[in-house]
N, C-alpha and C positions, 0 to 999 in steps of 0.2 A: 393952198398956194394960190396966189393972185394970178389973174389972167395975164397980166403984163410980164410976170416972171415966166409963165409957161411959154408965152410968145418968144421971149428972149432966149430961153433954153432951146426951143425948136429951131430958131434961126441959127444958133451956134451949132446945133447938131447937123443942120443942112450944110453949113460951111465946112465942117470937119469931114462930112461924108462925100463931098464932091471930089471928082478926079483931079489930080494935080495938073497944073497948066503945062508943065514941061515934064516929060517922062524921065524917071530916074535912071532907068536902064534902057538900052536900045543899041542900035548900030553905032551910035556916036560915042559910046563909052566902053572901056575895058575894065573888068574886075581884076584887081591885082592884090598880091600879098607883098607887103613892104617889109624890108629887113635892113639892118645895118651891116656894113662890111668895111672895115678899115676906116671908120669915121664918116663914110658916105652912106646915103640912103639909096637902096636899090628896090626895084619892083619886078615881080615875075607875074605873068598872066596866070590867074588862079585856075584857069582851065587845065593847066599842066601840073597843078599841085595836088598830090594825093593826100598828104597830111603833113603836119608839123610834129616832129618827134624830138624829145629832149636828148641831148648828147650826154648819156650817162657813162658809157664806156665804149671803146672801140678797139679793134685789133689792127695794128699797123701791118701792112703787107710789104715784106722785103722784095726788092727787085722791081717795084712799080715806080712810075714817075713821081716827082716831088708833089704834084698837085693831088695825088690820091692820098687822102688822110688815112684811110684804112677801110675796114668793113664793120658793120654793126648788125646786130640781130634785132629785128623788129617783129616781135610775136612769131618767131620761128622762120622768118624770111631773112636771108642774108643779103644785105645791100652794100654796095660801094658808097663811100662818102668822098666827094670832091671838095677840095679847098679852093674856091675861086680866087682867094687872095693870092695864092701861089700861082694859079693858072693865069691870072691877069697881071702878075708881077707887081702886086700891091704890097705895102708893108705888112708883114706877118707878125701878129702878137700871140700871146699865150691863150690857152683855152680857159674859159671861166664858167661860172654857174649859169649864165644867161645863154650860153651857146645852144643853138638848136640846129636840127637837121631838117631841111625842107626837102621832102621826098617828092621828086618830080618824075613825070613819066609821059610817054606817048605810046603809040602802038608797038614800037620796036625796043624801047630802052627804058629802064627805070633805075634811078640812083638818087643818092642824097646830096644836097648842097649844104655845106657848113655855113651857118650864119652867126655873126657875133650876137645878134639879138633880133628876134622877130618883133616888128613894130605893130603889125595889124593888117587889116584889109581895107581897101578903099576902091572907089571908082575914079578912073581918070578919063577925061574927055579926050578922044583921039585927036581932036584939033589942037589940044594943048601940048601934045608931044612933039617937040621940035627936034629936027635931026641933030645928031651930035656935031659939035663944031669941027671944022676940017682940020684944025691944028691938033685935035686929040689923036694921040697915037698909042701904040702899044697893042698887045693882044686883045685887051678888053674892048677897044673901039669897034672892032668888026662884029661884036656880039651885042651891040646896043641898038635898040629901036629908036631911042632918042632920049631927050631930057625934058622934064616938065618945068613950068615956071617956078615951082617950089624946089628945084634942084634935085628931083628924084630921077635917078638913072634907070630907065626902063630897059630891062634886058630882053633880047630876042631869045627866049628860052628854047623855042623850036630849033633855032640854029645851033644852040649848044647841044641839044639832044641829038641832032643829026651829025654833029662834028665827029669825024673819024679819029681826031686826036684825043677825044675823051675815052674812046674804047681802048682798053689795054689788053693786048694779045700776049699771053704768057707763053706762047709756043716758041 
């Protein structure tokens, strides 16, 4: 190999090995799971997502609010599944092959959220999350952190997990 080729390859290796100029992760970004719901794209902070599970079968629970789709068995653990479309008063469609359950949790509560389709994961710069517009109304507006320039609705999943309306008391 010629010396000039070795020099060129060494220079390329140095360029590839250097630290990125702007950090990809940090305090200015949030990692999210994106999913579709009634034709809109939503995001949930991945810190609260345990796993994504395919909706194969579920058992409806009589006597529960409309937003409770039912329960599922995830490797021996029984979890409630919430339909946010019903909870947010969005148009409700049928279930399909792409439906997934996003299992969310915090220290006090764990349940599944029905998603029309899980789109993936990404990082969103906190500075790009704009507050929801004041004219936005409905139950869903109080659970939004904001909207990105790409029209992704970022949910405040911590608020949803702490909401007493989600907890169904059968007593």
